[in-house]
C-alpha positions in Angstrom: 5.9 7.7 -11.6 4.9 3.9 -10.6 3.3 5.4 -7.3 0.6 6.9 -9.7 -0.2 3.5 -10.9 -0.7 1.7 -7.7 -4.1 1.0 -6.2 -5.6 3.8 -3.9 -5.6 2.5 -0.6 -1.6 1.6 -1.1 -1.0 5.6 -2.1 -3.2 6.5 0.8 -1.5 4.2 3.3 1.7 5.3 2.2 0.4 8.9 2.6 -0.3 8.2 6.5 2.3 6.8 6.8 4.7 9.7 5.8 2.6 11.8 7.6 3.1 9.2 11.2 7.2 9.5 10.3 6.9 13.3 9.4 5.1 14.7 12.5 4.9 13.6 15.9 1.4 12.5 16.1 -1.6 13.6 13.7 -5.1 13.1 14.1 -8.2 11.5 12.1 -9.5 14.7 11.0 -6.0 16.0 10.1 -5.1 13.0 7.8 -8.8 12.9 6.4 -8.6 16.6 5.3 -5.3 16.1 4.4 -5.8 13.2 1.7 -9.9 14.3 1.5 -10.7 10.7 2.1 -13.5 9.6 5.0 -12.5 9.6 8.4 -14.0 5.9 8.7 -11.7 5.1 5.7 -8.9 6.6 7.5 -9.5 4.5 10.7 -9.6 1.3 8.0 -6.3 2.5 6.4 -4.6 2.8 9.8 -6.0 -0.6 10.9 -4.0 -1.9 7.5 -1.4 0.1 8.1 -0.9 -1.8 11.8 -1.2 -5.4 10.2 1.0 -4.4 7.6 3.9 -3.0 9.8 3.5 -5.2 12.7 7.5 -6.3 12.4 8.6 -3.0 11.3 6.7 -0.4 13.6 4.3 0.4 16.2 1.1 2.6 15.3 -0.5 3.8 18.5 -3.1 5.9 19.5 -2.9 8.3 22.5 -6.4 10.3 23.0 -7.6 11.3 19.3 -4.0 11.2 18.0 -1.8 8.5 16.3 1.7 8.4 16.3 4.5 6.2 14.9 7.2 4.0 17.1 10.0 3.2 14.9 13.7 3.9 14.5 15.0 5.2 11.3 16.5 2.1 9.9 13.5 0.6 10.2 11.3 3.3 8.1 12.9 1.9 4.8 11.4 -1.8 6.0 8.1 -0.1 6.7 7.7 1.4 3.0 8.8 -2.1 1.6 6.0 -3.8 3.9 3.2 -1.5 2.8 4.7 -1.6 -0.9 4.3 -5.8 -0.7 0.7 -5.6 -0.4 0.3 -3.7 -4.1 -1.4 -6.6 -6.4 0.1 -4.3 -9.2 3.6 -4.5 -7.9 3.0 -8.3 -7.7 1.5 -8.2 -11.2 4.2 -6.6 -12.2 6.7 -8.8 -10.7 5.1 -11.7 -12.4 4.8 -10.3 -15.8 8.8 -9.5 -15.6 10.1 -12.3 -14.0 8.1 -15.2 -15.7 10.6 -16.8 -17.1 8.8 -20.6 -17.4 6.1 -18.8 -19.0 3.2 -19.7 -17.1 0.4 -17.9 -17.9 -2.1 -15.5 -16.3 -4.7 -17.9 -15.1 -1.6 -19.2 -13.0 -1.1 -15.5 -11.5 -4.6 -15.1 -10.5 -4.8 -18.6 -8.8 -1.6 -17.7 -7.2 -3.3 -14.7 -5.6 -6.6 -15.4 -5.0 -7.9 -12.8 -7.3 -11.0 -12.9 -8.6 -10.7 -12.7 -12.7 -12.1 -9.2 -13.0 -10.1 -7.8 -10.3 -6.7 -9.7 -11.8 -7.7 -8.2 -15.3 -8.1 -4.7 -14.2 -4.5 -5.2 -12.5 -3.0 -6.3 -15.4 -4.5 -3.6 -17.3 -3.1 -0.8 -14.9 0.3 -3.0 -15.3 0.2 -2.7 -18.9 -0.9 1.5 -18.8 2.5 1.4 -16.7 4.6 -0.1 -19.0 3.4 1.5 -21.6 3.9 4.8 -20.2 7.9 3.9 -19.9 
């Protein structure tokens, strides 16, 4: 259920990661058609995934297909690496673990977010918390 509240890019990166993990290789076109996103967005997300997973896995391009090189033990760590990039999860953590009662402005400054983005993220978190 929480996954439904994550940012669209995080959801798409997770879907691409799962596709790469489940298949020997996939093309940009296959990912684009499966996830209903543009090929340029797929390439952008693949670049982000390469960066996110740099310590746990390697995404390789062979001809026109992409594959992931990692062992099964690193797959869970790879998923966590993707989740760590979520601003929604970062905000939830701040809201739940804020023992010192720091203000939301502190979160905005520490996360380097614009106020409008931070308040959208907060609204998403509040919606999630209301749903549970």
